[in-house]
PyMOL Python script that loads the backbone (N, CA, C, O; Angstrom):
from pymol import cmd

cmd.read_pdbstr("""\
ATOM      1  N   UNK A   1      -6.069  -4.447 -31.647  1.00  0.00           N
ATOM      2  CA  UNK A   1      -5.184  -4.058 -31.020  1.00  0.00           C
ATOM      3  C   UNK A   1      -4.068  -4.328 -31.718  1.00  0.00           C
ATOM      4  O   UNK A   1      -4.625  -4.609 -32.779  1.00  0.00           O
ATOM      5  N   UNK A   2      -3.283  -4.418 -31.873  1.00  0.00           N
ATOM      6  CA  UNK A   2      -1.993  -4.760 -32.285  1.00  0.00           C
ATOM      7  C   UNK A   2      -0.607  -5.349 -31.305  1.00  0.00           C
ATOM      8  O   UNK A   2      -0.841  -5.272 -30.098  1.00  0.00           O
ATOM      9  N   UNK A   3       0.324  -5.731 -31.545  1.00  0.00           N
ATOM     10  CA  UNK A   3       0.745  -6.510 -30.538  1.00  0.00           C
ATOM     11  C   UNK A   3       2.087  -5.263 -30.031  1.00  0.00           C
ATOM     12  O   UNK A   3       2.892  -5.588 -29.158  1.00  0.00           O
ATOM     13  N   UNK A   4       2.134  -4.372 -30.462  1.00  0.00           N
ATOM     14  CA  UNK A   4       2.736  -3.189 -29.422  1.00  0.00           C
ATOM     15  C   UNK A   4       2.358  -2.948 -28.165  1.00  0.00           C
ATOM     16  O   UNK A   4       2.931  -2.844 -27.081  1.00  0.00           O
ATOM     17  N   UNK A   5       0.394  -2.834 -28.870  1.00  0.00           N
ATOM     18  CA  UNK A   5      -0.423  -2.076 -27.457  1.00  0.00           C
ATOM     19  C   UNK A   5      -0.487  -2.547 -26.359  1.00  0.00           C
ATOM     20  O   UNK A   5      -0.453  -2.154 -25.193  1.00  0.00           O
ATOM     21  N   UNK A   6      -0.661  -4.134 -27.299  1.00  0.00           N
ATOM     22  CA  UNK A   6      -0.891  -5.677 -25.784  1.00  0.00           C
ATOM     23  C   UNK A   6       0.234  -5.689 -25.173  1.00  0.00           C
ATOM     24  O   UNK A   6      -0.081  -5.971 -24.017  1.00  0.00           O
ATOM     25  N   UNK A   7       1.766  -5.516 -25.227  1.00  0.00           N
ATOM     26  CA  UNK A   7       3.305  -5.873 -24.498  1.00  0.00           C
ATOM     27  C   UNK A   7       2.860  -4.438 -23.814  1.00  0.00           C
ATOM     28  O   UNK A   7       2.718  -4.539 -22.595  1.00  0.00           O
ATOM     29  N   UNK A   8       2.588  -3.000 -24.402  1.00  0.00           N
ATOM     30  CA  UNK A   8       2.229  -2.566 -23.420  1.00  0.00           C
ATOM     31  C   UNK A   8       0.933  -1.943 -21.889  1.00  0.00           C
ATOM     32  O   UNK A   8       0.996  -1.225 -20.891  1.00  0.00           O
ATOM     33  N   UNK A   9       0.179  -2.571 -22.418  1.00  0.00           N
ATOM     34  CA  UNK A   9      -0.723  -3.026 -21.523  1.00  0.00           C
ATOM     35  C   UNK A   9      -0.150  -3.805 -20.489  1.00  0.00           C
ATOM     36  O   UNK A   9      -0.166  -3.455 -19.309  1.00  0.00           O
ATOM     37  N   UNK A  10       0.504  -5.162 -21.028  1.00  0.00           N
ATOM     38  CA  UNK A  10       1.258  -5.810 -19.855  1.00  0.00           C
ATOM     39  C   UNK A  10       2.234  -5.460 -18.931  1.00  0.00           C
ATOM     40  O   UNK A  10       2.498  -6.113 -17.921  1.00  0.00           O
ATOM     41  N   UNK A  11       2.949  -4.078 -19.397  1.00  0.00           N
ATOM     42  CA  UNK A  11       3.953  -3.437 -18.737  1.00  0.00           C
ATOM     43  C   UNK A  11       3.438  -2.266 -18.366  1.00  0.00           C
ATOM     44  O   UNK A  11       4.299  -1.641 -17.746  1.00  0.00           O
ATOM     45  N   UNK A  12       2.127  -1.489 -18.479  1.00  0.00           N
ATOM     46  CA  UNK A  12       1.299  -1.279 -17.570  1.00  0.00           C
ATOM     47  C   UNK A  12       0.877  -1.732 -16.170  1.00  0.00           C
ATOM     48  O   UNK A  12       0.968  -1.216 -15.056  1.00  0.00           O
ATOM     49  N   UNK A  13       0.345  -2.973 -16.671  1.00  0.00           N
ATOM     50  CA  UNK A  13      -0.320  -3.616 -15.364  1.00  0.00           C
ATOM     51  C   UNK A  13       0.928  -4.336 -14.137  1.00  0.00           C
ATOM     52  O   UNK A  13       0.790  -4.127 -12.932  1.00  0.00           O
ATOM     53  N   UNK A  14       2.046  -5.139 -14.673  1.00  0.00           N
ATOM     54  CA  UNK A  14       3.358  -5.140 -14.094  1.00  0.00           C
ATOM     55  C   UNK A  14       3.559  -3.829 -13.667  1.00  0.00           C
ATOM     56  O   UNK A  14       3.777  -3.807 -12.456  1.00  0.00           O
ATOM     57  N   UNK A  15       3.569  -3.053 -14.033  1.00  0.00           N
ATOM     58  CA  UNK A  15       3.334  -1.726 -12.929  1.00  0.00           C
ATOM     59  C   UNK A  15       2.855  -1.520 -11.755  1.00  0.00           C
ATOM     60  O   UNK A  15       3.387  -1.547 -10.645  1.00  0.00           O
ATOM     61  N   UNK A  16       1.674  -1.284 -12.137  1.00  0.00           N
ATOM     62  CA  UNK A  16       0.260  -0.951 -11.035  1.00  0.00           C
ATOM     63  C   UNK A  16       0.165  -2.673 -10.182  1.00  0.00           C
ATOM     64  O   UNK A  16      -0.767  -2.808  -9.388  1.00  0.00           O
ATOM     65  N   UNK A  17       0.810  -3.487 -10.322  1.00  0.00           N
ATOM     66  CA  UNK A  17       0.719  -4.711  -9.493  1.00  0.00           C
ATOM     67  C   UNK A  17       1.494  -4.449  -8.714  1.00  0.00           C
ATOM     68  O   UNK A  17       1.181  -4.402  -7.524  1.00  0.00           O
ATOM     69  N   UNK A  18       3.061  -4.134  -9.250  1.00  0.00           N
ATOM     70  CA  UNK A  18       4.077  -4.218  -8.394  1.00  0.00           C
ATOM     71  C   UNK A  18       4.002  -2.299  -7.344  1.00  0.00           C
ATOM     72  O   UNK A  18       4.195  -2.077  -6.148  1.00  0.00           O
ATOM     73  N   UNK A  19       3.782  -1.694  -8.055  1.00  0.00           N
ATOM     74  CA  UNK A  19       3.475  -0.449  -7.418  1.00  0.00           C
ATOM     75  C   UNK A  19       2.612  -0.250  -5.954  1.00  0.00           C
ATOM     76  O   UNK A  19       2.861   0.368  -4.919  1.00  0.00           O
ATOM     77  N   UNK A  20       1.203  -1.294  -6.516  1.00  0.00           N
ATOM     78  CA  UNK A  20       0.321  -1.200  -4.969  1.00  0.00           C
ATOM     79  C   UNK A  20       1.187  -2.210  -4.192  1.00  0.00           C
ATOM     80  O   UNK A  20       1.268  -1.877  -3.010  1.00  0.00           O
ATOM     81  N   UNK A  21       2.007  -3.589  -4.549  1.00  0.00           N
ATOM     82  CA  UNK A  21       2.111  -4.799  -3.571  1.00  0.00           C
ATOM     83  C   UNK A  21       3.199  -3.437  -2.727  1.00  0.00           C
ATOM     84  O   UNK A  21       2.797  -3.144  -1.601  1.00  0.00           O
ATOM     85  N   UNK A  22       4.204  -2.825  -3.115  1.00  0.00           N
ATOM     86  CA  UNK A  22       5.191  -2.135  -2.372  1.00  0.00           C
ATOM     87  C   UNK A  22       4.777  -1.165  -1.924  1.00  0.00           C
ATOM     88  O   UNK A  22       5.228  -0.945  -0.800  1.00  0.00           O
ATOM     89  N   UNK A  23       4.129  -0.477  -2.271  1.00  0.00           N
ATOM     90  CA  UNK A  23       3.343   0.972  -1.175  1.00  0.00           C
ATOM     91  C   UNK A  23       2.283  -0.213   0.002  1.00  0.00           C
ATOM     92  O   UNK A  23       2.064  -0.183   1.213  1.00  0.00           O
ATOM     93  N   UNK A  24       2.034  -0.750  -0.638  1.00  0.00           N
ATOM     94  CA  UNK A  24       1.176  -1.663   0.418  1.00  0.00           C
ATOM     95  C   UNK A  24       2.125  -2.339   1.556  1.00  0.00           C
ATOM     96  O   UNK A  24       1.782  -2.351   2.738  1.00  0.00           O
ATOM     97  N   UNK A  25       2.926  -2.707   1.254  1.00  0.00           N
ATOM     98  CA  UNK A  25       4.122  -3.547   1.830  1.00  0.00           C
ATOM     99  C   UNK A  25       4.793  -2.410   2.822  1.00  0.00           C
ATOM    100  O   UNK A  25       5.145  -2.896   3.897  1.00  0.00           O
ATOM    101  N   UNK A  26       5.030  -1.066   2.688  1.00  0.00           N
ATOM    102  CA  UNK A  26       5.515   0.124   3.033  1.00  0.00           C
ATOM    103  C   UNK A  26       4.889   0.501   4.094  1.00  0.00           C
ATOM    104  O   UNK A  26       5.311   0.426   5.248  1.00  0.00           O
ATOM    105  N   UNK A  27       3.642   1.008   3.656  1.00  0.00           N
ATOM    106  CA  UNK A  27       2.951   1.329   4.900  1.00  0.00           C
ATOM    107  C   UNK A  27       2.235   0.412   5.524  1.00  0.00           C
ATOM    108  O   UNK A  27       1.185   0.991   5.803  1.00  0.00           O
ATOM    109  N   UNK A  28       2.172  -0.813   5.957  1.00  0.00           N
ATOM    110  CA  UNK A  28       1.500  -1.512   6.935  1.00  0.00           C
ATOM    111  C   UNK A  28       3.079  -2.184   7.348  1.00  0.00           C
ATOM    112  O   UNK A  28       3.096  -2.675   8.477  1.00  0.00           O
ATOM    113  N   UNK A  29       4.016  -2.240   6.797  1.00  0.00           N
ATOM    114  CA  UNK A  29       4.827  -2.417   7.340  1.00  0.00           C
ATOM    115  C   UNK A  29       5.743  -1.082   8.718  1.00  0.00           C
ATOM    116  O   UNK A  29       6.451  -1.411   9.669  1.00  0.00           O
ATOM    117  N   UNK A  30       5.454  -0.035   8.406  1.00  0.00           N
ATOM    118  CA  UNK A  30       5.831   1.071   9.091  1.00  0.00           C
ATOM    119  C   UNK A  30       4.541   1.182  10.018  1.00  0.00           C
ATOM    120  O   UNK A  30       4.629   1.652  11.152  1.00  0.00           O
ATOM    121  N   UNK A  31       3.559   0.811   9.582  1.00  0.00           N
ATOM    122  CA  UNK A  31       2.634   1.140  10.888  1.00  0.00           C
ATOM    123  C   UNK A  31       3.117   0.294  12.217  1.00  0.00           C
ATOM    124  O   UNK A  31       3.423   0.737  13.324  1.00  0.00           O
ATOM    125  N   UNK A  32       3.085  -1.093  11.740  1.00  0.00           N
ATOM    126  CA  UNK A  32       3.650  -2.358  12.374  1.00  0.00           C
ATOM    127  C   UNK A  32       4.704  -1.269  13.144  1.00  0.00           C
ATOM    128  O   UNK A  32       4.524  -0.988  14.329  1.00  0.00           O
ATOM    129  N   UNK A  33       5.533  -0.834  12.562  1.00  0.00           N
ATOM    130  CA  UNK A  33       7.083  -0.821  13.277  1.00  0.00           C
ATOM    131  C   UNK A  33       6.346   0.502  14.204  1.00  0.00           C
ATOM    132  O   UNK A  33       6.939   0.767  15.250  1.00  0.00           O
ATOM    133  N   UNK A  34       5.111   1.328  13.885  1.00  0.00           N
ATOM    134  CA  UNK A  34       4.944   2.074  15.089  1.00  0.00           C
ATOM    135  C   UNK A  34       4.278   1.079  16.786  1.00  0.00           C
ATOM    136  O   UNK A  34       4.366   1.109  18.014  1.00  0.00           O
ATOM    137  N   UNK A  35       3.736   0.436  15.827  1.00  0.00           N
ATOM    138  CA  UNK A  35       2.924  -0.273  17.004  1.00  0.00           C
ATOM    139  C   UNK A  35       3.659  -1.188  18.070  1.00  0.00           C
ATOM    140  O   UNK A  35       3.300  -1.494  19.207  1.00  0.00           O
ATOM    141  N   UNK A  36       4.908  -1.562  17.288  1.00  0.00           N
ATOM    142  CA  UNK A  36       5.903  -2.116  18.237  1.00  0.00           C
ATOM    143  C   UNK A  36       6.533  -1.553  18.834  1.00  0.00           C
ATOM    144  O   UNK A  36       6.666  -2.019  19.965  1.00  0.00           O
ATOM    145  N   UNK A  37       7.387  -0.125  18.511  1.00  0.00           N
ATOM    146  CA  UNK A  37       7.465   0.909  19.822  1.00  0.00           C
ATOM    147  C   UNK A  37       5.911   1.763  20.542  1.00  0.00           C
ATOM    148  O   UNK A  37       5.860   2.732  21.299  1.00  0.00           O
ATOM    149  N   UNK A  38       5.296   1.309  20.212  1.00  0.00           N
ATOM    150  CA  UNK A  38       4.166   2.359  21.162  1.00  0.00           C
ATOM    151  C   UNK A  38       3.911   0.994  22.415  1.00  0.00           C
ATOM    152  O   UNK A  38       3.549   1.272  23.558  1.00  0.00           O
ATOM    153  N   UNK A  39       4.148  -0.344  22.001  1.00  0.00           N
ATOM    154  CA  UNK A  39       3.627  -0.812  22.423  1.00  0.00           C
ATOM    155  C   UNK A  39       4.422  -1.575  23.572  1.00  0.00           C
ATOM    156  O   UNK A  39       3.896  -2.552  24.106  1.00  0.00           O
ATOM    157  N   UNK A  40       5.351  -1.254  23.854  1.00  0.00           N
ATOM    158  CA  UNK A  40       6.896  -1.556  24.305  1.00  0.00           C
ATOM    159  C   UNK A  40       6.154  -0.202  25.933  1.00  0.00           C
ATOM    160  O   UNK A  40       5.996  -0.838  26.976  1.00  0.00           O
ATOM    161  N   UNK A  41       5.844   1.120  26.044  1.00  0.00           N
ATOM    162  CA  UNK A  41       5.463   2.035  26.375  1.00  0.00           C
ATOM    163  C   UNK A  41       4.261   1.990  27.116  1.00  0.00           C
ATOM    164  O   UNK A  41       4.085   2.716  28.095  1.00  0.00           O
ATOM    165  N   UNK A  42       3.052   0.820  26.525  1.00  0.00           N
ATOM    166  CA  UNK A  42       1.577   0.958  27.456  1.00  0.00           C
ATOM    167  C   UNK A  42       1.568   0.034  28.596  1.00  0.00           C
ATOM    168  O   UNK A  42       2.368  -0.871  28.833  1.00  0.00           O
ATOM    169  N   UNK A  43       0.756   0.326  29.125  1.00  0.00           N
ATOM    170  CA  UNK A  43       0.517   0.394  31.166  1.00  0.00           C
ATOM    171  C   UNK A  43      -1.301  -0.196  30.695  1.00  0.00           C
ATOM    172  O   UNK A  43      -1.619  -1.379  30.572  1.00  0.00           O
ATOM    173  N   UNK A  44      -2.119   0.846  30.531  1.00  0.00           N
ATOM    174  CA  UNK A  44      -3.451   1.000  30.056  1.00  0.00           C
ATOM    175  C   UNK A  44      -4.067   0.601  29.568  1.00  0.00           C
ATOM    176  O   UNK A  44      -3.888   0.761  28.361  1.00  0.00           O
ATOM    177  N   UNK A  45      -5.310  -0.251  29.960  1.00  0.00           N
ATOM    178  CA  UNK A  45      -5.542  -1.524  28.742  1.00  0.00           C
ATOM    179  C   UNK A  45      -6.287  -0.685  27.605  1.00  0.00           C
ATOM    180  O   UNK A  45      -6.246  -1.052  26.431  1.00  0.00           O
ATOM    181  N   UNK A  46      -7.094   0.668  28.092  1.00  0.00           N
ATOM    182  CA  UNK A  46      -7.850   1.820  27.322  1.00  0.00           C
ATOM    183  C   UNK A  46      -6.808   2.292  26.011  1.00  0.00           C
ATOM    184  O   UNK A  46      -7.192   2.716  24.921  1.00  0.00           O
ATOM    185  N   UNK A  47      -5.656   2.127  26.369  1.00  0.00           N
ATOM    186  CA  UNK A  47      -4.690   2.929  25.283  1.00  0.00           C
ATOM    187  C   UNK A  47      -3.953   1.712  24.339  1.00  0.00           C
ATOM    188  O   UNK A  47      -3.288   1.900  23.320  1.00  0.00           O
ATOM    189  N   UNK A  48      -4.183   0.773  24.803  1.00  0.00           N
ATOM    190  CA  UNK A  48      -3.616  -0.648  23.714  1.00  0.00           C
ATOM    191  C   UNK A  48      -5.217  -1.036  22.902  1.00  0.00           C
ATOM    192  O   UNK A  48      -5.439  -1.626  21.845  1.00  0.00           O
ATOM    193  N   UNK A  49      -6.080  -0.464  23.840  1.00  0.00           N
ATOM    194  CA  UNK A  49      -7.121  -0.821  22.342  1.00  0.00           C
ATOM    195  C   UNK A  49      -7.226   0.198  21.363  1.00  0.00           C
ATOM    196  O   UNK A  49      -7.241  -0.052  20.158  1.00  0.00           O
ATOM    197  N   UNK A  50      -7.327   1.754  22.016  1.00  0.00           N
ATOM    198  CA  UNK A  50      -6.674   2.691  20.885  1.00  0.00           C
ATOM    199  C   UNK A  50      -5.849   2.282  19.605  1.00  0.00           C
ATOM    200  O   UNK A  50      -5.982   2.390  18.386  1.00  0.00           O
ATOM    201  N   UNK A  51      -4.985   1.791  20.436  1.00  0.00           N
ATOM    202  CA  UNK A  51      -3.609   0.886  19.524  1.00  0.00           C
ATOM    203  C   UNK A  51      -4.351  -0.213  18.460  1.00  0.00           C
ATOM    204  O   UNK A  51      -3.947  -0.296  17.300  1.00  0.00           O
ATOM    205  N   UNK A  52      -5.367  -0.969  18.912  1.00  0.00           N
ATOM    206  CA  UNK A  52      -5.901  -1.663  18.011  1.00  0.00           C
ATOM    207  C   UNK A  52      -6.222  -1.389  17.183  1.00  0.00           C
ATOM    208  O   UNK A  52      -5.856  -1.888  16.119  1.00  0.00           O
ATOM    209  N   UNK A  53      -7.405  -0.079  17.348  1.00  0.00           N
ATOM    210  CA  UNK A  53      -8.174   0.344  16.452  1.00  0.00           C
ATOM    211  C   UNK A  53      -7.448   1.036  15.596  1.00  0.00           C
ATOM    212  O   UNK A  53      -8.059   1.118  14.531  1.00  0.00           O
ATOM    213  N   UNK A  54      -6.024   1.785  15.552  1.00  0.00           N
ATOM    214  CA  UNK A  54      -5.762   2.447  14.821  1.00  0.00           C
ATOM    215  C   UNK A  54      -4.399   1.648  14.010  1.00  0.00           C
ATOM    216  O   UNK A  54      -3.643   2.135  13.170  1.00  0.00           O
ATOM    217  N   UNK A  55      -4.401   0.373  14.547  1.00  0.00           N
ATOM    218  CA  UNK A  55      -3.850  -0.596  13.494  1.00  0.00           C
ATOM    219  C   UNK A  55      -5.008  -1.316  12.270  1.00  0.00           C
ATOM    220  O   UNK A  55      -4.658  -1.698  11.153  1.00  0.00           O
ATOM    221  N   UNK A  56      -6.727  -1.384  12.934  1.00  0.00           N
ATOM    222  CA  UNK A  56      -7.053  -1.970  11.645  1.00  0.00           C
ATOM    223  C   UNK A  56      -7.612  -0.597  10.776  1.00  0.00           C
ATOM    224  O   UNK A  56      -7.895  -0.594   9.578  1.00  0.00           O
ATOM    225  N   UNK A  57      -7.674   0.338  11.532  1.00  0.00           N
ATOM    226  CA  UNK A  57      -8.297   1.652  10.256  1.00  0.00           C
ATOM    227  C   UNK A  57      -7.242   2.270   9.635  1.00  0.00           C
ATOM    228  O   UNK A  57      -7.495   3.334   9.070  1.00  0.00           O
ATOM    229  N   UNK A  58      -5.533   1.636   9.594  1.00  0.00           N
ATOM    230  CA  UNK A  58      -4.695   1.822   9.089  1.00  0.00           C
ATOM    231  C   UNK A  58      -4.556   1.123   8.073  1.00  0.00           C
ATOM    232  O   UNK A  58      -4.125   1.686   7.067  1.00  0.00           O
ATOM    233  N   UNK A  59      -4.796   0.043   8.033  1.00  0.00           N
ATOM    234  CA  UNK A  59      -4.452  -1.139   7.468  1.00  0.00           C
ATOM    235  C   UNK A  59      -5.637  -0.833   6.148  1.00  0.00           C
ATOM    236  O   UNK A  59      -5.360  -0.918   4.952  1.00  0.00           O
ATOM    237  N   UNK A  60      -6.874  -0.497   6.666  1.00  0.00           N
ATOM    238  CA  UNK A  60      -7.991  -0.012   6.024  1.00  0.00           C
ATOM    239  C   UNK A  60      -7.958   1.014   4.823  1.00  0.00           C
ATOM    240  O   UNK A  60      -8.493   1.209   3.732  1.00  0.00           O
ATOM    241  N   UNK A  61      -6.899   1.617   5.772  1.00  0.00           N
ATOM    242  CA  UNK A  61      -7.222   3.210   4.673  1.00  0.00           C
ATOM    243  C   UNK A  61      -5.337   2.936   3.855  1.00  0.00           C
ATOM    244  O   UNK A  61      -4.895   3.609   2.924  1.00  0.00           O
ATOM    245  N   UNK A  62      -4.541   1.718   4.615  1.00  0.00           N
ATOM    246  CA  UNK A  62      -3.965   1.410   2.869  1.00  0.00           C
ATOM    247  C   UNK A  62      -3.683   0.573   1.684  1.00  0.00           C
ATOM    248  O   UNK A  62      -2.691   0.219   1.047  1.00  0.00           O
ATOM    249  N   UNK A  63      -5.308   0.357   1.642  1.00  0.00           N
ATOM    250  CA  UNK A  63      -5.570  -0.386   0.434  1.00  0.00           C
ATOM    251  C   UNK A  63      -5.944   0.169  -0.294  1.00  0.00           C
ATOM    252  O   UNK A  63      -5.638  -0.108  -1.453  1.00  0.00           O
ATOM    253  N   UNK A  64      -6.691   1.104  -0.052  1.00  0.00           N
ATOM    254  CA  UNK A  64      -6.924   2.655  -1.609  1.00  0.00           C
ATOM    255  C   UNK A  64      -5.748   3.396  -2.134  1.00  0.00           C
ATOM    256  O   UNK A  64      -5.418   3.923  -3.197  1.00  0.00           O
ATOM    257  N   UNK A  65      -5.339   3.246  -1.145  1.00  0.00           N
ATOM    258  CA  UNK A  65      -3.983   4.402  -1.095  1.00  0.00           C
ATOM    259  C   UNK A  65      -3.336   3.769  -1.815  1.00  0.00           C
ATOM    260  O   UNK A  65      -3.074   4.457  -2.801  1.00  0.00           O
ATOM    261  N   UNK A  66      -2.677   2.269  -1.918  1.00  0.00           N
ATOM    262  CA  UNK A  66      -1.928   1.499  -2.279  1.00  0.00           C
ATOM    263  C   UNK A  66      -2.464   1.463  -4.096  1.00  0.00           C
ATOM    264  O   UNK A  66      -1.757   1.373  -5.100  1.00  0.00           O
ATOM    265  N   UNK A  67      -3.917   1.570  -3.974  1.00  0.00           N
ATOM    266  CA  UNK A  67      -4.178   0.933  -5.426  1.00  0.00           C
ATOM    267  C   UNK A  67      -4.613   2.950  -5.877  1.00  0.00           C
ATOM    268  O   UNK A  67      -5.452   3.133  -6.760  1.00  0.00           O
ATOM    269  N   UNK A  68      -4.303   3.547  -5.548  1.00  0.00           N
ATOM    270  CA  UNK A  68      -4.304   5.092  -5.878  1.00  0.00           C
ATOM    271  C   UNK A  68      -2.883   4.862  -6.957  1.00  0.00           C
ATOM    272  O   UNK A  68      -2.624   5.123  -8.131  1.00  0.00           O
ATOM    273  N   UNK A  69      -2.285   4.320  -5.974  1.00  0.00           N
ATOM    274  CA  UNK A  69      -0.669   5.245  -6.011  1.00  0.00           C
ATOM    275  C   UNK A  69      -0.005   3.980  -7.462  1.00  0.00           C
ATOM    276  O   UNK A  69       0.796   4.219  -8.365  1.00  0.00           O
ATOM    277  N   UNK A  70      -0.904   2.423  -7.070  1.00  0.00           N
ATOM    278  CA  UNK A  70      -0.519   1.396  -8.027  1.00  0.00           C
ATOM    279  C   UNK A  70      -1.483   2.033  -9.523  1.00  0.00           C
ATOM    280  O   UNK A  70      -0.900   2.020 -10.607  1.00  0.00           O
ATOM    281  N   UNK A  71      -2.570   2.424  -9.464  1.00  0.00           N
ATOM    282  CA  UNK A  71      -2.794   3.481 -10.906  1.00  0.00           C
ATOM    283  C   UNK A  71      -2.092   4.249 -11.442  1.00  0.00           C
ATOM    284  O   UNK A  71      -1.605   4.090 -12.561  1.00  0.00           O
ATOM    285  N   UNK A  72      -1.904   5.409 -10.558  1.00  0.00           N
ATOM    286  CA  UNK A  72      -0.404   5.947 -11.042  1.00  0.00           C
ATOM    287  C   UNK A  72       0.562   5.812 -11.976  1.00  0.00           C
ATOM    288  O   UNK A  72       0.875   6.348 -13.039  1.00  0.00           O
ATOM    289  N   UNK A  73       1.082   4.629 -11.027  1.00  0.00           N
ATOM    290  CA  UNK A  73       2.142   4.280 -11.685  1.00  0.00           C
ATOM    291  C   UNK A  73       1.520   2.905 -12.646  1.00  0.00           C
ATOM    292  O   UNK A  73       2.316   2.330 -13.387  1.00  0.00           O
ATOM    293  N   UNK A  74       0.378   2.537 -12.591  1.00  0.00           N
ATOM    294  CA  UNK A  74       0.111   1.841 -14.325  1.00  0.00           C
ATOM    295  C   UNK A  74       0.384   3.111 -14.985  1.00  0.00           C
ATOM    296  O   UNK A  74       1.504   3.007 -15.484  1.00  0.00           O
ATOM    297  N   UNK A  75      -0.258   4.608 -15.295  1.00  0.00           N
ATOM    298  CA  UNK A  75      -0.621   5.070 -16.134  1.00  0.00           C
ATOM    299  C   UNK A  75       1.108   5.949 -16.522  1.00  0.00           C
ATOM    300  O   UNK A  75       1.526   6.443 -17.569  1.00  0.00           O
ATOM    301  N   UNK A  76       1.591   5.850 -15.464  1.00  0.00           N
ATOM    302  CA  UNK A  76       3.230   6.098 -16.515  1.00  0.00           C
ATOM    303  C   UNK A  76       3.668   5.211 -17.106  1.00  0.00           C
ATOM    304  O   UNK A  76       4.175   5.267 -18.226  1.00  0.00           O
ATOM    305  N   UNK A  77       3.520   4.215 -16.386  1.00  0.00           N
ATOM    306  CA  UNK A  77       4.522   3.135 -17.110  1.00  0.00           C
ATOM    307  C   UNK A  77       3.829   2.757 -18.163  1.00  0.00           C
ATOM    308  O   UNK A  77       4.487   1.986 -18.862  1.00  0.00           O
ATOM    309  N   UNK A  78       1.886   3.163 -18.910  1.00  0.00           N
ATOM    310  CA  UNK A  78       1.223   2.942 -19.785  1.00  0.00           C
ATOM    311  C   UNK A  78       2.269   4.173 -20.589  1.00  0.00           C
ATOM    312  O   UNK A  78       2.808   3.899 -21.661  1.00  0.00           O
ATOM    313  N   UNK A  79       2.442   5.396 -19.981  1.00  0.00           N
ATOM    314  CA  UNK A  79       3.044   6.189 -21.001  1.00  0.00           C
ATOM    315  C   UNK A  79       3.941   6.520 -21.414  1.00  0.00           C
ATOM    316  O   UNK A  79       3.893   7.572 -22.050  1.00  0.00           O
ATOM    317  N   UNK A  80       5.270   5.801 -21.281  1.00  0.00           N
ATOM    318  CA  UNK A  80       6.449   5.904 -20.660  1.00  0.00           C
ATOM    319  C   UNK A  80       6.806   5.323 -22.838  1.00  0.00           C
ATOM    320  O   UNK A  80       7.545   5.878 -23.651  1.00  0.00           O
ATOM    321  N   UNK A  81       5.894   4.074 -23.020  1.00  0.00           N
ATOM    322  CA  UNK A  81       6.141   3.358 -23.817  1.00  0.00           C
ATOM    323  C   UNK A  81       5.573   3.808 -24.943  1.00  0.00           C
ATOM    324  O   UNK A  81       5.700   3.179 -25.993  1.00  0.00           O
TER     325      UNK A  81
END
""", "prot")
cmd.dss("prot")
cmd.show_as("cartoon", "prot")
cmd.util.cbc("prot")
cmd.orient("prot")
């Protein structure tokens, strides 16, 4: 592995990390904003329980989606050089 390949892989890995973190923060942030808006209108405890499950499953789903977006960003970052 020569010096240019190493530098290219570092750029690809940083692109992977950056796109993964940004996409996760955006998805979880949007979910939390939605929960805050919905939380103002809840009067029934069973609806609040369902909202809790939506948050839990939303955060769980955000992880693999963010990693997939990050992999795609890393591939693009590697191919650009």
